Legacy VTK file of the C-alpha trace (Angstrom):
# vtk DataFile Version 3.0
C-alpha trace
ASCII
DATASET POLYDATA
POINTS 374 float
17.994 -76.369 49.961
17.127 -79.147 47.635
19.459 -79.699 44.326
18.527 -80.890 41.045
19.909 -84.017 40.395
20.265 -83.147 36.250
23.629 -82.530 35.000
24.708 -79.533 33.640
24.383 -78.832 29.836
27.653 -78.515 27.762
26.745 -75.105 27.109
26.524 -74.694 30.823
29.729 -76.487 31.595
31.495 -73.602 29.448
29.403 -70.836 30.493
30.189 -71.197 34.042
33.458 -72.670 33.707
35.129 -70.043 35.811
32.908 -71.447 38.790
33.442 -74.857 38.123
36.865 -74.553 38.843
36.715 -72.686 41.996
37.115 -75.543 44.618
34.597 -73.807 47.030
31.920 -73.798 44.307
32.539 -76.603 41.862
30.164 -78.864 39.806
28.272 -79.047 42.881
28.003 -75.628 43.545
26.606 -74.703 40.229
23.836 -77.020 40.233
22.840 -75.587 43.412
22.847 -72.055 41.786
20.766 -73.597 38.840
18.149 -75.175 41.535
17.490 -72.031 43.956
14.968 -69.755 43.743
15.836 -66.287 44.820
13.303 -63.206 44.919
14.424 -59.836 44.386
12.694 -56.834 46.092
13.126 -54.251 43.675
14.549 -53.538 40.392
16.134 -50.331 40.813
19.463 -49.044 42.719
20.008 -52.359 45.024
17.945 -54.604 42.357
20.168 -54.115 39.305
23.576 -55.626 40.464
21.724 -58.069 42.369
19.507 -58.956 38.911
22.121 -58.658 36.718
24.886 -60.826 38.683
22.246 -63.437 39.580
21.473 -64.032 36.406
24.960 -64.129 35.223
25.913 -66.753 37.982
23.364 -69.214 37.025
20.677 -68.656 39.690
17.798 -70.845 38.064
14.675 -69.218 39.181
14.559 -65.216 39.733
11.440 -63.356 40.838
11.346 -59.742 40.890
8.519 -57.490 42.767
8.529 -53.957 41.256
5.490 -51.743 40.229
7.555 -48.930 39.180
8.575 -47.663 35.496
11.659 -46.464 34.362
12.455 -42.774 34.682
15.526 -40.921 33.054
16.631 -39.693 36.715
16.766 -43.486 37.435
19.556 -44.377 35.051
22.393 -42.392 37.066
22.212 -45.540 39.103
20.001 -48.420 37.912
22.025 -49.928 35.163
19.374 -52.848 34.658
17.934 -50.365 32.578
18.749 -48.129 29.247
17.363 -44.833 27.621
15.596 -46.896 25.050
12.980 -47.845 28.786
12.260 -44.835 29.981
8.681 -44.568 30.388
8.341 -48.738 30.408
7.980 -50.777 33.128
11.053 -51.805 35.016
10.074 -55.664 35.034
9.346 -55.615 31.255
12.974 -53.936 31.324
14.393 -56.235 33.584
13.245 -59.229 31.575
14.597 -58.257 28.250
17.870 -57.285 29.750
18.225 -60.306 31.867
16.918 -62.590 29.000
19.810 -61.603 26.855
22.413 -61.983 29.480
21.397 -65.587 30.190
18.450 -67.092 28.529
18.377 -69.993 30.585
17.471 -68.365 34.106
13.673 -68.207 34.721
12.691 -64.807 35.226
9.101 -64.425 37.266
7.847 -60.928 37.204
5.741 -59.580 40.032
4.312 -56.322 38.664
2.814 -55.239 41.855
3.725 -53.003 45.114
4.601 -55.630 48.010
2.311 -55.085 50.835
1.121 -57.010 53.950
-1.777 -58.535 51.914
0.390 -60.153 49.207
3.862 -60.807 50.966
3.054 -64.499 52.157
1.968 -65.433 48.807
4.770 -63.792 46.974
7.485 -64.898 49.344
6.319 -68.492 49.541
7.650 -70.400 47.194
11.551 -68.512 47.052
14.513 -69.724 49.041
16.148 -66.459 49.943
14.721 -62.939 49.472
17.066 -60.169 48.707
15.978 -56.775 49.965
16.699 -53.817 47.581
13.497 -51.680 48.800
13.799 -48.143 49.296
11.413 -47.594 51.952
11.539 -48.489 55.614
7.266 -49.717 55.057
8.658 -52.651 52.773
11.784 -53.020 54.925
9.416 -54.264 57.633
7.001 -55.806 55.477
9.995 -58.346 53.818
11.891 -58.779 57.382
8.608 -59.961 59.438
7.294 -62.244 56.418
10.846 -63.628 56.423
10.530 -64.483 59.737
7.099 -66.082 59.806
8.185 -68.111 56.915
11.505 -68.752 57.763
13.292 -67.102 54.886
16.650 -65.987 54.500
16.867 -61.846 54.129
19.753 -60.396 52.572
19.498 -57.018 53.371
20.818 -53.672 51.938
20.354 -49.922 51.935
22.048 -46.554 50.868
21.896 -43.478 51.865
24.024 -40.383 49.878
27.405 -41.845 50.252
27.200 -44.513 52.802
25.699 -47.720 52.399
24.976 -51.052 54.727
24.398 -54.708 54.525
23.569 -58.026 56.479
21.877 -61.429 56.259
18.830 -61.546 58.553
17.806 -65.314 59.565
15.931 -65.521 62.576
16.409 -69.154 62.620
20.478 -68.531 63.064
20.606 -64.742 64.667
18.812 -61.495 64.561
16.162 -60.118 62.213
15.835 -56.644 61.115
13.727 -55.495 64.015
16.311 -56.605 66.335
18.454 -53.761 64.999
15.595 -51.618 64.240
12.456 -52.452 66.215
9.990 -49.868 65.161
9.784 -48.225 61.780
11.188 -44.200 62.204
8.558 -41.719 62.133
9.725 -40.469 58.624
12.900 -41.218 56.351
14.436 -39.664 53.535
14.746 -41.328 50.364
17.521 -41.117 47.626
15.255 -38.985 45.322
15.369 -36.459 48.717
18.714 -36.517 49.470
20.661 -37.720 46.443
22.983 -40.383 46.184
26.280 -41.146 44.665
25.382 -43.495 41.490
27.889 -46.004 42.175
26.839 -46.676 45.578
24.029 -48.896 45.243
26.049 -50.944 42.574
28.545 -51.492 45.628
26.071 -52.854 48.455
23.895 -54.546 45.682
27.035 -56.560 44.478
27.564 -57.338 48.280
24.354 -58.268 48.767
24.494 -60.664 45.549
27.855 -62.022 46.790
26.085 -63.177 49.909
23.538 -64.764 48.193
25.711 -66.780 45.808
27.592 -67.856 49.006
24.556 -69.009 50.837
23.633 -70.788 47.905
26.505 -72.471 47.408
27.894 -73.022 51.168
30.868 -70.830 50.538
32.418 -69.118 52.785
31.509 -67.194 56.144
27.769 -65.169 55.518
26.809 -61.577 57.397
24.500 -63.331 59.494
25.096 -61.520 63.381
27.214 -58.814 61.267
26.321 -55.349 59.930
28.602 -54.412 57.357
28.735 -50.360 56.702
30.777 -48.768 54.146
31.501 -45.249 53.659
32.224 -44.019 50.097
33.692 -40.356 50.910
36.475 -42.185 53.030
36.543 -45.387 50.950
36.242 -47.590 54.329
34.160 -50.333 55.819
33.378 -51.003 59.338
31.533 -53.613 60.738
29.310 -54.073 63.799
28.055 -57.460 65.590
24.576 -57.513 65.688
22.672 -59.598 68.499
19.349 -61.442 68.500
16.954 -59.456 70.673
15.092 -61.561 73.021
12.099 -58.854 72.972
12.121 -58.405 69.420
8.478 -57.984 68.277
9.342 -60.132 64.962
11.645 -63.247 66.326
11.879 -62.640 70.018
10.345 -65.022 72.910
6.286 -65.150 71.770
6.684 -62.751 69.065
3.929 -63.062 66.469
5.239 -61.758 63.656
2.523 -62.642 60.892
0.189 -59.762 63.108
2.768 -56.899 63.105
1.613 -53.737 62.068
4.739 -53.148 59.577
2.932 -49.642 58.549
1.943 -48.692 61.921
3.204 -45.155 61.745
1.543 -44.511 58.337
-1.973 -44.666 59.414
-1.476 -42.191 62.195
0.487 -40.017 59.674
-2.391 -39.918 57.159
-4.812 -37.583 59.021
-1.837 -34.980 58.857
-1.825 -35.235 54.954
-3.087 -33.570 51.838
-3.133 -35.005 48.573
-2.001 -32.461 45.267
-5.645 -32.650 44.138
-7.126 -31.653 47.419
-4.451 -29.002 47.882
-4.903 -27.590 44.092
-8.697 -27.364 44.989
-8.065 -25.324 48.173
-5.800 -23.171 46.209
-8.390 -22.346 43.844
-11.179 -21.724 46.092
-8.693 -18.853 47.472
-8.446 -20.438 50.482
-5.685 -18.716 52.782
-2.698 -21.523 52.752
0.772 -21.110 53.896
2.702 -23.204 51.626
6.219 -24.281 53.153
8.991 -25.705 51.190
11.706 -27.247 52.641
13.938 -28.611 50.578
17.646 -27.211 49.605
17.905 -24.373 47.451
19.573 -26.109 44.696
16.421 -28.520 44.559
13.912 -24.938 44.315
16.123 -23.869 41.585
14.913 -26.656 39.135
11.348 -27.148 40.260
9.160 -25.216 42.999
5.522 -24.094 43.630
4.521 -20.329 43.248
3.963 -18.289 46.477
5.917 -20.518 48.591
7.907 -19.927 51.720
11.169 -21.082 51.981
12.614 -22.758 54.965
15.407 -25.677 54.553
14.350 -28.722 57.125
17.500 -28.470 58.974
16.835 -24.858 59.721
12.873 -25.299 60.652
13.649 -25.301 64.319
15.266 -22.385 64.654
12.947 -20.316 62.208
9.404 -21.033 63.203
8.825 -18.129 64.516
8.711 -16.980 60.385
5.484 -19.282 60.107
1.830 -17.744 60.538
0.368 -19.478 63.954
-3.275 -18.631 62.165
-3.103 -19.907 59.137
-3.236 -23.581 57.672
0.269 -24.372 56.571
1.231 -27.037 53.784
4.763 -28.539 53.966
6.344 -29.893 50.941
9.729 -31.392 49.641
10.413 -33.679 46.751
8.770 -37.062 47.941
6.898 -36.274 51.067
9.442 -37.789 53.136
11.296 -34.361 54.668
7.939 -32.644 54.733
6.452 -35.407 57.105
9.458 -34.606 59.332
8.478 -30.845 59.221
5.038 -31.511 60.192
5.811 -33.459 63.111
8.294 -30.633 64.160
5.795 -27.894 63.718
3.053 -30.002 65.460
5.572 -30.400 68.297
6.153 -26.452 68.425
2.394 -25.778 68.554
1.105 -25.196 65.130
-2.331 -26.750 64.906
-3.150 -26.664 61.678
-0.169 -28.155 59.352
-0.361 -31.052 56.779
2.159 -32.749 54.422
1.654 -32.601 50.892
1.504 -36.403 49.945
3.988 -37.594 47.760
5.553 -34.009 47.575
6.408 -31.809 44.525
6.829 -35.178 42.577
2.841 -36.211 43.180
2.058 -32.296 42.201
3.890 -33.110 38.827
2.204 -36.412 38.241
-1.438 -34.895 38.882
-1.289 -31.383 38.475
1.411 -29.724 36.533
3.819 -31.779 34.071
5.477 -29.313 32.869
7.498 -28.826 36.075
11.242 -30.183 35.596
11.570 -33.719 37.120
14.907 -34.593 38.755
LINES 1 375
374 0 1 2 3 4 5 6 7 8 9 10 11 12 13 14 15 16 17 18 19 20 21 22 23 24 25 26 27 28 29 30 31 32 33 34 35 36 37 38 39 40 41 42 43 44 45 46 47 48 49 50 51 52 53 54 55 56 57 58 59 60 61 62 63 64 65 66 67 68 69 70 71 72 73 74 75 76 77 78 79 80 81 82 83 84 85 86 87 88 89 90 91 92 93 94 95 96 97 98 99 100 101 102 103 104 105 106 107 108 109 110 111 112 113 114 115 116 117 118 119 120 121 122 123 124 125 126 127 128 129 130 131 132 133 134 135 136 137 138 139 140 141 142 143 144 145 146 147 148 149 150 151 152 153 154 155 156 157 158 159 160 161 162 163 164 165 166 167 168 169 170 171 172 173 174 175 176 177 178 179 180 181 182 183 184 185 186 187 188 189 190 191 192 193 194 195 196 197 198 199 200 201 202 203 204 205 206 207 208 209 210 211 212 213 214 215 216 217 218 219 220 221 222 223 224 225 226 227 228 229 230 231 232 233 234 235 236 237 238 239 240 241 242 243 244 245 246 247 248 249 250 251 252 253 254 255 256 257 258 259 260 261 262 263 264 265 266 267 268 269 270 271 272 273 274 275 276 277 278 279 280 281 282 283 284 285 286 287 288 289 290 291 292 293 294 295 296 297 298 299 300 301 302 303 304 305 306 307 308 309 310 311 312 313 314 315 316 317 318 319 320 321 322 323 324 325 326 327 328 329 330 331 332 333 334 335 336 337 338 339 340 341 342 343 344 345 346 347 348 349 350 351 352 353 354 355 356 357 358 359 360 361 362 363 364 365 366 367 368 369 370 371 372 373
């Protein structure tokens, strides 16, 4: 990656002095950091430590993609934001915090959701992509674009008490699709199953460490290795990753630019119902069996009236409790678990079953804001 030839300023020499005295970084490494352009996907749990530490380290240009606003529930783990920023755009909140941390770093905001339509234009001007997204659709979009554009993808993800990280560079090793060829039918997010607040910080810092090493050339990267972390056991494990010759993104004859990263999404849409459509049906008095597949503790916080309650983990054993001759609408917090419930019920022979798109969270946003968010 190209390094600017201008010398570091007196202030920069002082600010980054602890880097400069490291032989593995030194002045040349710090100048490489200043010239680098890194794109962060998300300004949430993983994006927070990434943004803070890459800015503090002096990465010259940092792009951030996020279309969300700061919510009170974010503050347990998204340390880039504060209580005063609740309700504000995460992009604006991040810009304010990072400008205070290091005004010499250029922050390039992308107040948008990353899609197959805009991913190429957004990634094009950056050297490294750090993926802090929280959903499978975005991860596959990022991976396929990185393969097509020959970009490095620094990956991280978290789930409850566990996290994982790797570096994907299809020119030197496997990509994300070598590990997971196709998106799963449905996946639960942190809002569905919870996450230990410090966990995204740990994984995000590992991602930030990998970014700094890649820019400066220090150490050995995680290319070809998947690092697994279990916070409850306080253990790290490592898996060796191999490039898949049949990978749909980077294998022989692959065409990553034409991959349908959200192939499963279109198929699932026909089995979904929006909050407003469900409200209208209920108002008309249509017979609908509402099925809440969340855990009991969640229902104590917020629930819809006249709902049958069967946690997702018990659904297979309790399908006989559901009527076969009445339409069923399943819901959870954000729609991921209930999408899995719909798949299970369809496989069990229930013909008329739909998922409440966006879960009870969508109902709160569109229909009843008095329900308690969590």
